[in-house]
KOLGU-34568 format. One record per residue (C-alpha): x, y, z; residue in three letters; residue number from 1. Coordinates in nm, 2 decimals. Each point is the difference from the previous one (the first is absolute). Layout:
site c1=X c2=Y c3=Z aa=ALA i=NUM
...
END
This chain:
site c1=-1.61 c2=1.55 c3=4.40 aa=MET i=1
site c1=-0.19 c2=-0.02 c3=-0.34 aa=ALA i=2
site c1=0.29 c2=0.20 c3=-0.18 aa=GLY i=3
site c1=0.23 c2=-0.27 c3=0.14 aa=ALA i=4
site c1=-0.17 c2=-0.28 c3=-0.07 aa=ASP i=5
site c1=-0.04 c2=0.13 c3=-0.38 aa=THR i=6
site c1=0.38 c2=0.09 c3=-0.02 aa=HIS i=7
site c1=0.07 c2=-0.38 c3=0.14 aa=LEU i=8
site c1=-0.21 c2=-0.14 c3=-0.30 aa=GLN i=9
site c1=0.15 c2=0.22 c3=-0.27 aa=ALA i=10
site c1=0.36 c2=-0.14 c3=0.13 aa=LEU i=11
site c1=-0.13 c2=-0.35 c3=-0.01 aa=ARG i=12
site c1=-0.13 c2=0.07 c3=-0.34 aa=ALA i=13
site c1=0.31 c2=0.15 c3=-0.12 aa=LEU i=14
site c1=0.22 c2=-0.30 c3=0.16 aa=HIS i=15
site c1=-0.20 c2=-0.22 c3=-0.18 aa=ALA i=16
site c1=0.03 c2=0.16 c3=-0.35 aa=VAL i=17
site c1=0.35 c2=0.03 c3=0.06 aa=THR i=18
site c1=0.03 c2=-0.41 c3=0.09 aa=LYS i=19
site c1=-0.21 c2=-0.02 c3=-0.37 aa=ARG i=20
site c1=0.28 c2=0.24 c3=-0.17 aa=VAL i=21
site c1=0.28 c2=-0.23 c3=0.09 aa=HIS i=22
site c1=-0.14 c2=-0.33 c3=0.00 aa=ALA i=23
site c1=-0.21 c2=0.05 c3=-0.31 aa=SER i=24
site c1=0.10 c2=0.08 c3=-0.36 aa=LEU i=25
site c1=-0.34 c2=0.01 c3=-0.15 aa=ASP i=26
site c1=-0.03 c2=0.41 c3=-0.03 aa=LEU i=27
site c1=-0.40 c2=-0.04 c3=-0.05 aa=THR i=28
site c1=-0.07 c2=-0.20 c3=0.33 aa=GLN i=29
site c1=0.26 c2=0.24 c3=0.22 aa=THR i=30
site c1=-0.18 c2=0.33 c3=-0.15 aa=LEU i=31
site c1=-0.37 c2=-0.15 c3=0.08 aa=ASP i=32
site c1=0.14 c2=-0.05 c3=0.33 aa=ALA i=33
site c1=0.12 c2=0.35 c3=0.01 aa=VAL i=34
site c1=-0.36 c2=0.12 c3=-0.13 aa=ALA i=35
site c1=-0.20 c2=-0.17 c3=0.24 aa=TRP i=36
site c1=0.25 c2=0.12 c3=0.30 aa=GLY i=37
site c1=-0.09 c2=0.34 c3=-0.08 aa=VAL i=38
site c1=-0.36 c2=-0.06 c3=-0.03 aa=VAL i=39
site c1=0.00 c2=-0.20 c3=0.34 aa=GLU i=40
site c1=0.24 c2=0.17 c3=0.21 aa=VAL i=41
site c1=0.09 c2=0.36 c3=-0.16 aa=ALA i=42
site c1=-0.38 c2=0.09 c3=0.01 aa=GLY i=43
site c1=-0.10 c2=0.03 c3=-0.38 aa=PHE i=44
site c1=-0.30 c2=-0.13 c3=-0.15 aa=GLY i=45
site c1=0.14 c2=-0.09 c3=-0.31 aa=LEU i=46
site c1=0.42 c2=-0.03 c3=-0.12 aa=ALA i=47
site c1=0.16 c2=-0.10 c3=-0.35 aa=ALA i=48
site c1=0.34 c2=-0.03 c3=-0.09 aa=VAL i=49
site c1=0.11 c2=0.15 c3=-0.36 aa=ASN i=50
site c1=0.32 c2=-0.16 c3=-0.15 aa=LEU i=51
site c1=0.21 c2=0.24 c3=-0.23 aa=ALA i=52
site c1=0.06 c2=-0.11 c3=-0.31 aa=GLU i=53
site c1=0.29 c2=0.08 c3=-0.25 aa=GLU i=54
site c1=-0.15 c2=0.25 c3=-0.17 aa=ASN i=55
site c1=-0.12 c2=0.20 c3=0.29 aa=GLY i=56
site c1=-0.39 c2=-0.10 c3=0.00 aa=ASP i=57
site c1=-0.12 c2=-0.24 c3=0.30 aa=TYR i=58
site c1=-0.17 c2=-0.33 c3=0.02 aa=THR i=59
site c1=-0.25 c2=-0.08 c3=0.31 aa=THR i=60
site c1=0.12 c2=-0.31 c3=0.15 aa=VAL i=61
site c1=-0.14 c2=-0.07 c3=0.32 aa=ALA i=62
site c1=-0.36 c2=0.15 c3=0.15 aa=VAL i=63
site c1=-0.14 c2=-0.04 c3=0.35 aa=ALA i=64
site c1=-0.32 c2=0.11 c3=0.18 aa=GLY i=65
site c1=-0.24 c2=-0.09 c3=-0.27 aa=SER i=66
site c1=-0.03 c2=-0.33 c3=-0.23 aa=ASP i=67
site c1=-0.22 c2=0.19 c3=-0.23 aa=GLU i=68
site c1=0.27 c2=0.27 c3=-0.06 aa=LEU i=69
site c1=0.25 c2=-0.21 c3=-0.01 aa=ARG i=70
site c1=-0.11 c2=-0.16 c3=-0.29 aa=ASP i=71
site c1=-0.05 c2=0.29 c3=-0.16 aa=GLU i=72
site c1=0.32 c2=0.18 c3=0.04 aa=LEU i=73
site c1=0.20 c2=-0.33 c3=0.02 aa=LEU i=74
site c1=0.27 c2=0.03 c3=-0.32 aa=GLY i=75
site c1=-0.12 c2=0.40 c3=-0.11 aa=SER i=76
site c1=0.23 c2=0.20 c3=-0.11 aa=ARG i=77
site c1=0.04 c2=0.37 c3=0.08 aa=GLY i=78
site c1=0.23 c2=0.21 c3=-0.24 aa=SER i=79
site c1=0.30 c2=0.17 c3=0.09 aa=ALA i=80
site c1=-0.12 c2=0.35 c3=-0.11 aa=GLU i=81
site c1=-0.33 c2=-0.09 c3=0.21 aa=ASN i=82
site c1=0.23 c2=-0.06 c3=0.31 aa=TRP i=83
site c1=0.24 c2=0.30 c3=-0.05 aa=ARG i=84
site c1=-0.31 c2=0.21 c3=-0.02 aa=GLU i=85
site c1=-0.11 c2=-0.14 c3=0.32 aa=LEU i=86
site c1=0.30 c2=0.07 c3=0.20 aa=PHE i=87
site c1=0.05 c2=0.30 c3=-0.13 aa=ARG i=88
site c1=-0.35 c2=0.14 c3=0.17 aa=ARG i=89
site c1=0.08 c2=-0.18 c3=0.32 aa=ALA i=90
site c1=0.11 c2=0.14 c3=0.35 aa=GLU i=91
site c1=0.30 c2=-0.17 c3=0.16 aa=ARG i=92
site c1=-0.13 c2=-0.16 c3=0.35 aa=TRP i=93
site c1=0.32 c2=-0.11 c3=0.08 aa=GLY i=94
site c1=0.16 c2=-0.24 c3=-0.21 aa=THR i=95
site c1=-0.42 c2=-0.06 c3=-0.12 aa=LEU i=96
site c1=-0.16 c2=0.19 c3=-0.27 aa=TYR i=97
site c1=-0.36 c2=0.12 c3=0.07 aa=PHE i=98
site c1=-0.20 c2=0.12 c3=-0.30 aa=VAL i=99
site c1=-0.28 c2=0.23 c3=0.12 aa=ASP i=100
site c1=-0.33 c2=-0.02 c3=-0.20 aa=HIS i=101
site c1=-0.02 c2=0.39 c3=0.01 aa=ARG i=102
site c1=0.33 c2=0.02 c3=-0.23 aa=THR i=103
site c1=-0.25 c2=-0.10 c3=-0.28 aa=GLY i=104
site c1=0.21 c2=-0.32 c3=-0.10 aa=VAL i=105
site c1=-0.21 c2=-0.11 c3=-0.35 aa=PRO i=106
site c1=-0.21 c2=-0.29 c3=0.02 aa=ASP i=107
site c1=0.18 c2=-0.20 c3=-0.29 aa=SER i=108
site c1=0.29 c2=-0.02 c3=0.29 aa=LEU i=109
site c1=-0.23 c2=-0.19 c3=0.23 aa=TYR i=110
site c1=-0.04 c2=-0.38 c3=-0.09 aa=THR i=111
site c1=-0.24 c2=-0.02 c3=0.31 aa=TRP i=112
site c1=-0.18 c2=0.21 c3=0.21 aa=VAL i=113
site c1=-0.19 c2=-0.11 c3=0.32 aa=PRO i=114
site c1=-0.35 c2=0.01 c3=0.09 aa=ASP i=115
site c1=-0.02 c2=0.24 c3=0.28 aa=ILE i=116
site c1=-0.13 c2=0.31 c3=0.08 aa=ALA i=117
site c1=0.14 c2=0.32 c3=-0.09 aa=GLU i=118
site c1=0.11 c2=0.23 c3=0.27 aa=THR i=119
site c1=0.14 c2=0.36 c3=0.09 aa=ASP i=120
site c1=0.12 c2=-0.06 c3=0.28 aa=ASP i=121
site c1=0.40 c2=0.03 c3=-0.03 aa=PRO i=122
site c1=0.08 c2=-0.31 c3=0.27 aa=ASP i=123
site c1=-0.26 c2=-0.24 c3=-0.20 aa=MET i=124
site c1=0.12 c2=-0.22 c3=-0.29 aa=TRP i=125
site c1=-0.18 c2=0.11 c3=-0.35 aa=HIS i=126
site c1=-0.02 c2=-0.30 c3=-0.22 aa=PRO i=127
site c1=0.21 c2=0.19 c3=-0.23 aa=MET i=128
site c1=0.32 c2=0.03 c3=0.24 aa=ASP i=129
site c1=0.26 c2=-0.23 c3=-0.08 aa=CYS i=130
site c1=0.28 c2=-0.11 c3=0.20 aa=LEU i=131
site c1=0.32 c2=-0.19 c3=-0.14 aa=PHE i=132
site c1=0.34 c2=-0.13 c3=0.16 aa=ALA i=133
site c1=0.29 c2=-0.03 c3=-0.28 aa=PRO i=134
site c1=0.18 c2=-0.31 c3=-0.01 aa=LEU i=135
site c1=0.39 c2=0.10 c3=0.02 aa=MET i=136
site c1=0.29 c2=-0.20 c3=-0.12 aa=ALA i=137
site c1=0.32 c2=0.06 c3=0.21 aa=PRO i=138
site c1=0.12 c2=0.20 c3=-0.30 aa=GLY i=139
site c1=-0.27 c2=0.24 c3=0.03 aa=GLY i=140
site c1=-0.21 c2=-0.14 c3=-0.29 aa=GLU i=141
site c1=-0.34 c2=-0.06 c3=-0.02 aa=TRP i=142
site c1=-0.11 c2=-0.37 c3=0.00 aa=VAL i=143
site c1=-0.36 c2=0.05 c3=0.10 aa=GLY i=144
site c1=-0.28 c2=0.13 c3=0.16 aa=VAL i=145
site c1=-0.21 c2=-0.07 c3=0.30 aa=LEU i=146
site c1=-0.34 c2=0.19 c3=-0.02 aa=SER i=147
site c1=-0.27 c2=-0.01 c3=0.26 aa=VAL i=148
site c1=-0.33 c2=0.10 c3=0.03 aa=ASP i=149
site c1=-0.32 c2=0.01 c3=0.28 aa=LEU i=150
site c1=0.21 c2=0.07 c3=0.32 aa=PRO i=151
site c1=-0.18 c2=-0.12 c3=0.33 aa=ASP i=152
site c1=-0.29 c2=0.23 c3=0.07 aa=GLY i=153
site c1=0.03 c2=0.18 c3=-0.32 aa=LEU i=154
site c1=0.23 c2=0.25 c3=0.18 aa=ARG i=155
site c1=0.35 c2=0.10 c3=-0.17 aa=LYS i=156
site c1=0.29 c2=-0.22 c3=0.18 aa=PRO i=157
site c1=0.14 c2=0.17 c3=0.29 aa=GLY i=158
site c1=0.39 c2=-0.04 c3=0.05 aa=PRO i=159
site c1=0.01 c2=-0.35 c3=0.15 aa=GLU i=160
site c1=-0.22 c2=-0.11 c3=-0.31 aa=GLN i=161
site c1=0.24 c2=0.14 c3=-0.23 aa=LEU i=162
site c1=0.30 c2=-0.14 c3=0.19 aa=GLU i=163
site c1=-0.12 c2=-0.35 c3=-0.04 aa=ILE i=164
site c1=-0.11 c2=0.04 c3=-0.38 aa=LEU i=165
site c1=0.37 c2=0.13 c3=-0.08 aa=ALA i=166
site c1=0.16 c2=-0.31 c3=0.18 aa=LEU i=167
site c1=-0.20 c2=-0.23 c3=-0.22 aa=PHE i=168
site c1=0.11 c2=0.16 c3=-0.30 aa=ALA i=169
site c1=0.36 c2=-0.01 c3=0.09 aa=GLU i=170
site c1=-0.06 c2=-0.38 c3=0.05 aa=HIS i=171
site c1=-0.18 c2=-0.04 c3=-0.34 aa=ALA i=172
site c1=0.27 c2=0.20 c3=-0.17 aa=ALA i=173
site c1=0.25 c2=-0.28 c3=0.17 aa=ILE i=174
site c1=-0.21 c2=-0.28 c3=-0.13 aa=ALA i=175
site c1=0.00 c2=0.13 c3=-0.34 aa=ILE i=176
site c1=0.40 c2=0.06 c3=-0.01 aa=GLN i=177
site c1=0.01 c2=-0.35 c3=0.17 aa=HIS i=178
site c1=-0.18 c2=-0.17 c3=-0.31 aa=ALA i=179
site c1=0.17 c2=0.19 c3=-0.24 aa=ARG i=180
site c1=0.32 c2=-0.09 c3=0.13 aa=LEU i=181
site c1=-0.11 c2=-0.33 c3=0.05 aa=HIS i=182
site c1=-0.09 c2=-0.02 c3=-0.39 aa=SER i=183
site c1=0.31 c2=0.17 c3=-0.09 aa=ALA i=184
site c1=0.22 c2=-0.27 c3=0.14 aa=LEU i=185
site c1=-0.20 c2=-0.27 c3=-0.14 aa=GLU i=186
site c1=0.03 c2=0.15 c3=-0.35 aa=ARG i=187
site c1=0.37 c2=0.03 c3=0.06 aa=SER i=188
site c1=0.04 c2=-0.36 c3=0.11 aa=GLN i=189
site c1=-0.19 c2=-0.11 c3=-0.29 aa=SER i=190
site c1=0.15 c2=0.21 c3=-0.21 aa=GLU i=191
site c1=0.34 c2=-0.18 c3=0.13 aa=ALA i=192
site c1=-0.12 c2=-0.32 c3=-0.05 aa=GLU i=193
site c1=-0.15 c2=0.03 c3=-0.34 aa=TYR i=194
site c1=0.37 c2=0.16 c3=-0.08 aa=ALA i=195
site c1=0.16 c2=-0.31 c3=0.12 aa=ALA i=196
site c1=-0.20 c2=-0.25 c3=-0.17 aa=THR i=197
site c1=-0.06 c2=0.17 c3=-0.36 aa=HIS i=198
site c1=0.19 c2=0.17 c3=-0.28 aa=ASP i=199
site c1=-0.02 c2=0.38 c3=0.00 aa=CYS i=200
site c1=-0.02 c2=0.04 c3=-0.34 aa=LEU i=201
site c1=-0.27 c2=-0.25 c3=-0.12 aa=THR i=202
site c1=-0.19 c2=-0.09 c3=0.31 aa=GLY i=203
site c1=0.07 c2=-0.36 c3=-0.06 aa=LEU i=204
site c1=0.16 c2=-0.25 c3=0.29 aa=ALA i=205
site c1=0.32 c2=0.00 c3=0.08 aa=ASN i=206
site c1=0.25 c2=-0.31 c3=0.05 aa=ARG i=207
site c1=-0.09 c2=0.03 c3=0.38 aa=THR i=208
site c1=-0.41 c2=-0.03 c3=-0.08 aa=LEU i=209
site c1=0.07 c2=-0.24 c3=-0.27 aa=LEU i=210
site c1=0.18 c2=-0.25 c3=0.26 aa=ARG i=211
site c1=-0.30 c2=0.05 c3=0.28 aa=THR i=212
site c1=-0.28 c2=-0.05 c3=-0.25 aa=ARG i=213
site c1=0.17 c2=-0.27 c3=-0.17 aa=ALA i=214
site c1=0.05 c2=-0.18 c3=0.34 aa=GLU i=215
site c1=-0.35 c2=0.02 c3=0.07 aa=ALA i=216
site c1=-0.11 c2=-0.11 c3=-0.33 aa=ILE i=217
site c1=0.18 c2=-0.33 c3=-0.01 aa=ARG i=218
site c1=-0.20 c2=-0.11 c3=0.29 aa=HIS i=219
site c1=-0.34 c2=0.04 c3=-0.19 aa=ARG i=220
site c1=-0.17 c2=-0.34 c3=-0.03 aa=PRO i=221
site c1=-0.05 c2=-0.18 c3=-0.32 aa=GLY i=222
site c1=0.12 c2=0.29 c3=-0.25 aa=VAL i=223
site c1=0.27 c2=0.02 c3=-0.25 aa=GLN i=224
site c1=0.28 c2=0.24 c3=0.02 aa=ILE i=225
site c1=0.15 c2=0.15 c3=-0.32 aa=ALA i=226
site c1=0.29 c2=0.29 c3=0.00 aa=ALA i=227
site c1=0.03 c2=0.22 c3=-0.28 aa=LEU i=228
site c1=0.34 c2=0.25 c3=-0.04 aa=VAL i=229
site c1=-0.06 c2=0.25 c3=-0.21 aa=VAL i=230
site c1=0.33 c2=0.18 c3=-0.14 aa=ASP i=231
site c1=-0.03 c2=0.30 c3=-0.26 aa=LEU i=232
site c1=0.18 c2=0.01 c3=-0.32 aa=ASP i=233
site c1=0.10 c2=0.33 c3=-0.14 aa=GLY i=234
site c1=-0.03 c2=0.18 c3=0.31 aa=PHE i=235
site c1=0.34 c2=0.10 c3=0.06 aa=LYS i=236
site c1=-0.04 c2=0.19 c3=-0.36 aa=LYS i=237
site c1=-0.29 c2=0.19 c3=0.13 aa=VAL i=238
site c1=0.21 c2=0.15 c3=0.29 aa=ASN i=239
site c1=0.33 c2=0.07 c3=-0.21 aa=ASP i=240
site c1=-0.21 c2=0.20 c3=-0.28 aa=GLN i=241
site c1=-0.29 c2=0.15 c3=0.18 aa=ALA i=242
site c1=0.13 c2=0.01 c3=0.37 aa=GLY i=243
site c1=-0.09 c2=-0.13 c3=0.31 aa=HIS i=244
site c1=-0.37 c2=0.18 c3=0.03 aa=GLU i=245
site c1=-0.10 c2=-0.22 c3=-0.31 aa=ALA i=246
site c1=0.15 c2=-0.27 c3=0.14 aa=GLY i=247
site c1=-0.23 c2=0.03 c3=0.35 aa=ASP i=248
site c1=-0.31 c2=0.05 c3=-0.21 aa=GLU i=249
site c1=0.09 c2=-0.30 c3=-0.22 aa=VAL i=250
site c1=0.04 c2=-0.19 c3=0.31 aa=LEU i=251
site c1=-0.36 c2=0.14 c3=0.18 aa=CYS i=252
site c1=-0.18 c2=-0.10 c3=-0.32 aa=VAL i=253
site c1=0.15 c2=-0.35 c3=-0.01 aa=ILE i=254
site c1=-0.09 c2=-0.02 c3=0.35 aa=ALA i=255
site c1=-0.38 c2=0.09 c3=-0.06 aa=GLU i=256
site c1=0.01 c2=-0.28 c3=-0.27 aa=ARG i=257
site c1=0.12 c2=-0.24 c3=0.18 aa=LEU i=258
site c1=-0.28 c2=0.05 c3=0.28 aa=ARG i=259
site c1=-0.27 c2=0.03 c3=-0.28 aa=HIS i=260
site c1=0.09 c2=-0.35 c3=-0.16 aa=HIS i=261
site c1=0.06 c2=-0.16 c3=0.36 aa=LEU i=262
site c1=-0.28 c2=-0.03 c3=0.25 aa=ARG i=263
site c1=-0.03 c2=0.16 c3=0.33 aa=ASP i=264
site c1=0.10 c2=-0.27 c3=0.22 aa=GLY i=265
site c1=0.33 c2=-0.08 c3=-0.18 aa=ASP i=266
site c1=0.32 c2=0.19 c3=0.10 aa=VAL i=267
site c1=0.16 c2=0.24 c3=-0.19 aa=ILE i=268
site c1=0.35 c2=0.09 c3=0.08 aa=ALA i=269
site c1=0.26 c2=0.23 c3=-0.18 aa=ARG i=270
site c1=0.33 c2=-0.18 c3=0.14 aa=THR i=271
site c1=0.26 c2=0.19 c3=-0.23 aa=GLY i=272
site c1=0.05 c2=0.30 c3=-0.23 aa=GLY i=273
site c1=-0.20 c2=-0.14 c3=-0.28 aa=ASP i=274
site c1=-0.09 c2=-0.37 c3=0.16 aa=GLU i=275
site c1=-0.34 c2=-0.08 c3=0.12 aa=PHE i=276
site c1=-0.12 c2=-0.33 c3=0.17 aa=VAL i=277
site c1=-0.37 c2=-0.12 c3=0.02 aa=ALA i=278
site c1=-0.10 c2=-0.28 c3=0.22 aa=VAL i=279
site c1=-0.35 c2=-0.15 c3=-0.07 aa=VAL i=280
site c1=-0.19 c2=-0.28 c3=0.15 aa=THR i=281
site c1=-0.31 c2=-0.21 c3=-0.14 aa=GLY i=282
site c1=-0.11 c2=-0.31 c3=-0.16 aa=THR i=283
site c1=0.10 c2=-0.11 c3=-0.34 aa=GLY i=284
site c1=0.31 c2=0.23 c3=-0.04 aa=LEU i=285
site c1=0.17 c2=-0.27 c3=-0.19 aa=HIS i=286
site c1=-0.27 c2=0.08 c3=-0.28 aa=ASP i=287
site c1=0.01 c2=0.38 c3=0.02 aa=THR i=288
site c1=0.33 c2=0.10 c3=0.18 aa=ILE i=289
site c1=0.16 c2=0.00 c3=-0.40 aa=ALA i=290
site c1=-0.27 c2=0.22 c3=-0.15 aa=ALA i=291
site c1=0.03 c2=0.23 c3=0.31 aa=THR i=292
site c1=0.34 c2=0.07 c3=-0.06 aa=ALA i=293
site c1=-0.01 c2=0.03 c3=-0.38 aa=GLU i=294
site c1=-0.33 c2=0.26 c3=0.09 aa=ARG i=295
site c1=0.26 c2=0.20 c3=0.18 aa=LEU i=296
site c1=0.29 c2=-0.03 c3=-0.25 aa=ARG i=297
site c1=-0.28 c2=0.16 c3=-0.25 aa=ALA i=298
site c1=-0.10 c2=0.27 c3=0.23 aa=ALA i=299
site c1=0.28 c2=0.12 c3=0.13 aa=LEU i=300
site c1=0.14 c2=0.02 c3=-0.38 aa=ALA i=301
site c1=-0.27 c2=0.25 c3=-0.04 aa=GLU i=302
site c1=0.11 c2=0.36 c3=-0.11 aa=PRO i=303
site c1=0.02 c2=0.24 c3=0.35 aa=ILE i=304
site c1=-0.12 c2=0.34 c3=-0.13 aa=SER i=305
site c1=0.04 c2=0.23 c3=0.30 aa=GLY i=306
site c1=0.11 c2=0.37 c3=0.14 aa=ALA i=307
site c1=0.36 c2=-0.10 c3=-0.14 aa=THR i=308
site c1=-0.10 c2=-0.10 c3=-0.32 aa=GLY i=309
site c1=-0.04 c2=-0.35 c3=-0.17 aa=LEU i=310
site c1=0.20 c2=-0.28 c3=0.10 aa=HIS i=311
site c1=0.02 c2=-0.39 c3=-0.07 aa=ARG i=312
site c1=0.14 c2=-0.28 c3=0.19 aa=VAL i=313
site c1=-0.03 c2=-0.31 c3=-0.02 aa=GLY i=314
site c1=-0.01 c2=-0.32 c3=0.32 aa=ALA i=315
site c1=0.15 c2=-0.33 c3=0.01 aa=SER i=316
site c1=-0.22 c2=-0.24 c3=0.23 aa=VAL i=317
site c1=0.11 c2=-0.28 c3=0.18 aa=GLY i=318
site c1=-0.22 c2=-0.22 c3=0.24 aa=TRP i=319
site c1=-0.01 c2=-0.31 c3=0.21 aa=ALA i=320
site c1=-0.26 c2=-0.19 c3=0.15 aa=LEU i=321
site c1=-0.06 c2=-0.19 c3=0.33 aa=GLY i=322
site c1=-0.25 c2=-0.11 c3=0.26 aa=GLU i=323
site c1=-0.11 c2=0.10 c3=0.36 aa=THR i=324
site c1=0.32 c2=-0.05 c3=0.23 aa=GLY i=325
site c1=0.25 c2=0.09 c3=-0.27 aa=ASP i=326
site c1=0.27 c2=0.22 c3=0.08 aa=ASP i=327
site c1=-0.13 c2=0.31 c3=-0.20 aa=VAL i=328
site c1=0.39 c2=0.14 c3=0.00 aa=GLU i=329
site c1=0.10 c2=-0.29 c3=-0.15 aa=ARG i=330
site c1=-0.27 c2=0.05 c3=-0.27 aa=LEU i=331
site c1=0.11 c2=0.38 c3=-0.06 aa=VAL i=332
site c1=0.35 c2=-0.15 c3=-0.07 aa=VAL i=333
site c1=-0.15 c2=-0.23 c3=-0.27 aa=GLU i=334
site c1=-0.19 c2=0.25 c3=-0.16 aa=ALA i=335
site c1=0.30 c2=0.26 c3=-0.02 aa=ASP i=336
site c1=0.19 c2=-0.30 c3=-0.20 aa=HIS i=337
site c1=-0.30 c2=-0.06 c3=-0.19 aa=ALA i=338
site c1=-0.01 c2=0.40 c3=-0.08 aa=MET i=339
site c1=0.39 c2=0.02 c3=-0.09 aa=TYR i=340
site c1=-0.04 c2=-0.27 c3=-0.23 aa=ARG i=341
site c1=-0.28 c2=0.13 c3=-0.16 aa=GLN i=342
site c1=0.20 c2=0.35 c3=-0.01 aa=LYS i=343
site c1=0.30 c2=-0.20 c3=-0.17 aa=ARG i=344
site c1=-0.20 c2=-0.14 c3=-0.26 aa=ARG i=345
site c1=-0.20 c2=0.32 c3=-0.09 aa=THR i=346
site c1=0.38 c2=0.16 c3=-0.02 aa=SER i=347
site c1=0.13 c2=-0.28 c3=-0.24 aa=ALA i=348
site c1=-0.34 c2=0.05 c3=-0.23 aa=GLY i=349
site c1=-0.19 c2=-0.30 c3=0.10 aa=VAL i=350
site c1=-0.31 c2=0.17 c3=0.10 aa=LEU i=351
END
């Protein structure tokens, strides 16, 4: 009857872990639940989950059974070489790996040894014995290791206890895969959203994001709004003579200079091949916006030296000033007209 109760407890614990795997995307919390389930139900005094890193090392991410040991081991890293050596010396117990103290495993492979008496009884647990459950992805690669110590009664675990441990390992592997798939999906969605709202070459906002942010800006109370339109002069010559790689390099440098000379809260967008738009807000812009435009003209006219050589372009900058509630798109159109007037004056030699 006691065995049936233990088995029922194990099933309940596994069910709780399964629910957490499907309900929670917090990998740390889920693996904590796995480790504590192993301690409370599988009959081990200590359990730790070690997560595989890209370089093959393992980082301890969950520890149950001892607060002191948790503080000592959590976040510790074991080298891939040490783990490989440990498993090379292990006996296979089904899907599990047991390292017998009599194999003479070097002390350097142990990060912690329990304070229990040594024994020559082959049925008893020795302080240098180790038991591990690999955490396997569906493709067969190891995503982590569940390590346990101090089995009940300090006796080597029997078949039922080993089976329960293997089941917890399967659920830990599922939790890791679940969290990683979710993270990959989030990254994919984030990358798609970024690509839809940013210029792929310069990383600046595109027209879509410019409109969205401009609409938000126009509702900020008590501020002035200014739009600046920047169009490069001589950019076609760079593309024609030095190639598109050089043109891309010039555009990226121009984007960085715009970021440098404008504030973090300003919206900067690439709206065409060699055209940029900035929307700025603040107070007293009527006193500073002309100087800002002139500063941009001077900064963008500085020579650009890079991997493709030395290049020079100029910039025509037009601006328009408005107030809270003004149509920002209208200000951009006015700034665009001002920019073309300046470009014509430059071409005619007036400036």
